[in-house]
N, C-alpha and C positions, 0 to 999 in steps of 0.2 A: 505493501497501499504506499502512495507517495503521495506527500502534503502538501500541497502546492498554497500560494499565496494569492487568494482573491478577496474579492469584495465579500461581504458576509450575506450568507443567502438570506438571512432572514432580514436584513438591510434591504436586499433587493428586492424582494417580494413586498417589504413593506414601503418601496419607493411608489409603488402603483397607487394612486389614490384617486378617489372619483373626480371624473372630469364632468364639465358642466355638459346638460343634454346634448347630443348630436356631436360631442366631441371624443373622439377614442381617448382611452388612459395611457399614459404614457411613462414608460420605462426610466425617461430622462427628467421627470418633473420633480422638481424639488421643493422641501417644506417652504413656505413663505420666508421671505428675508434672506433666504439662502444664496447668497450670490456667487460666482466663479470661485473666488477665495476659498469659501466653503467647501466648496463641491472638491477643489483640488487638496482640501485640507480631511477629505473622507476618512475615516480609518481602513485599514488593510486588515483583513481579519485571515485565521486560518481556516481552510475549507479544505476536507477530506477528498480525497481522487483516489480512484483502483484501475489501475492500467490506463490512464490516461483519460479517462472518463469523470467528468465532475459528479459528485456526489447527486447534485441537483436533477441530473439526468439520470440516474439509476433507478429503476423501479425495483421492488424489493424482489421479484422473479430474476430480473437481469443480476441484480448483486449477489442474490444466491448461487445462479449459475457461474458468475465468476470466481467467485471465492472457493464453489467446488473444484473448478478447474484449476485454481492456484495451488490447492491441497494435491490433487492429482500429480500434478508438475514436480511439487516437492516431494513427495512418494516416490517420482520417479528418478530424481536427483538421487536420494537416498540409496535406491536399488544398484543404480549405477556406480555409485563410491563403493558397495559392499563388491560388486561384480569386479570390479577394478581392482579389489584388494584381494579377492581371492583369485583373481587370472596372475597377480604380481606373486602371490604366493605358490601357486602352482609351477609357476615360472623358475621360481627357485627350488622348489623340489625337483624339477626337470633337472636343474643344473647340477645337483648336488648328489655325491655318491651315496648309495644305498647304506655305504656303512661308516665312513669315514666324513667329519665336516669340511670337506675341501671337495672342489670341483670334479664331476666325472670327467672321463676322456673326452667324451664329445664336446662339453662345454669348454675344457681346457684347450682344444685344439681350435674351437671358434675363438678364443680370448687369443690365443698365439696369433691367427690370421689377423684378427683387427688391431694387435699392436704393431702387426710387421706393414700393415697398410698407413698407419698412422707414422712409425719409425721412417719409412721411405719417403714421405711427404715433409718431414720433418729433419730428416738427416741424421737421426739419433740411433746410438748403438743400441743392441737388444740381443741378450744371450740365453739359452736355455741351460738347464743343469738336471740330468735324467739321473735319477737315483733309485738304486736296486737293493734292496734288504738281502745282505747274505746270511746264508744257515739259517733262513727264515722257517724253510720244513721242519728243523728239529723242531722248534717252538711247538708247531702243531702237532709233530710226533710224540714230544715228550709231555708238552703240559696240557693238550688237547686246543681244538680249534677255537672254543672260548679266549680262551690265552691269546691266542694267534690275533684274533678279532680284536682285542684289548691293546695290544702292541700295535696293530695297524693305525689305532685311533689315537695313541698315545705319540706315534710318528708323525701324523698329520698335526697333531697340536703341537708337536714341537717346531715342526717346519713352518709352521703359520707364525708362529711366536717370533722366531728369528728371521723374519721375512718385513718389507714394508709392505704397508697398504696398498702401494701401487704395484706391486708384484703379484703374482698367480700362482696359486699350488693347486695342483691338481693328483688325483688317483688315475694312473694311466692303466692299472689294471692288475689283479693279485697282491705282489708285494712291490710294485714298482711305480714309482711318484716323480711326477714332473714340477719344475717350480721355472717361471718365466721370470727373468729379471730385465727390467726398465731401464733404459739409460745406462746399460753395463757392457762395456766391452768383454774381449775374453777373458783377458788378465784379470779382471775385477771378478768376473763369474768363476775363477779357480779359485780365489782366495773365498768368496762368500760360500763355495761348494765344500770347501775343505771346515768352512767354521758351521757349517749346515751337519755334515758328517759328524764333527768332533762333539756338537750338542748332543746328536742322538745317543751316541755313546756314552756322554756323560749324564744321558737321564735313563737311565734301565728301566724297564716295566716291574714294579713290584706287583707279584702275584702270589697269594696265598703263602705269605711270609717269603718268598724268595726272589731275588734280586733277577730276572732275566735279561742278560745285556742285547742290546740293539747295533749290530754292526751294519754297515753299508758302503756299496762300491757308487762310484759318481762317473760322470761323463757330462762334459762341458763342450757347447757348441755356441758360437757367437754366430747370429744369422746373417748371411750376406744379402746383400739387394737383390731384389727378384726372387729369390727362395720361396717356395711356400710353407705352410706349416707341419706337412706331413715328410716333406726333405728334411727339415731343419731336426725334426723327433727321432727321425731314422738316424741322420748324424750324430746326433745326442747320445741315441741308444748305442750307436758302434762306439764311441768314445767312452761308453761306460764299460763295455764289454773289455775294451783294452784295460782299462783301469783293475777291473776284477781280475784279469790274466795275471797283472804286474803284482796285484797281493797276493795271489795263490802262486808264483814264483818266488815271491819274498818269503812265504811260510814254509814254502819245500826246501829253500836254502837255510 
């Protein structure tokens, strides 16, 4: 409902006064003695308007119809807000891994593609870290799959805690995770990857009174201009396998 500034309705009606016989009543008639100055100083009063229609022109039926319509519009707005909120929640669930609180593979690849597009336009470096948990099968075999799920959750939480809000963490499948590092070249990504692996090692899983160590191998790849997300992930995966082979060789020696 909008409130407009008009002359008082009662005053307009009261301005109609009996005219001499044969002469129509005039809405511009003024009380005796009222000159132009008095007319100019006539008070301005508040008059209700609904959807731009002055209240004086609204019949009870029209007023009721308009108010009913406004109520329906308000209800539709509320339903639209609820639908949008539900849609946002569904989109969030669709992007999140079913087990751990990070992106699933589909959403992670999509975020990499978006970041690549932005990095090309702004000429900014972007790198991937591919993380694979070593000896994870033993966690499932010795402690059970519930312990394995808890270990994956702990890994995801540690990776998120040690990355920036602009970075993206995703579970690529099984015991493999990916970390997208924005504005980060390969040398910087190598430092960050070692930091992440050290953080995982420093935070073993506490399970039924026992400390289960978490170890990982990693691969780092700075994405070159023109490469797509799938190619970059494959390159980071290959770098991770080389690092894992180096770890095994070091243990064997």
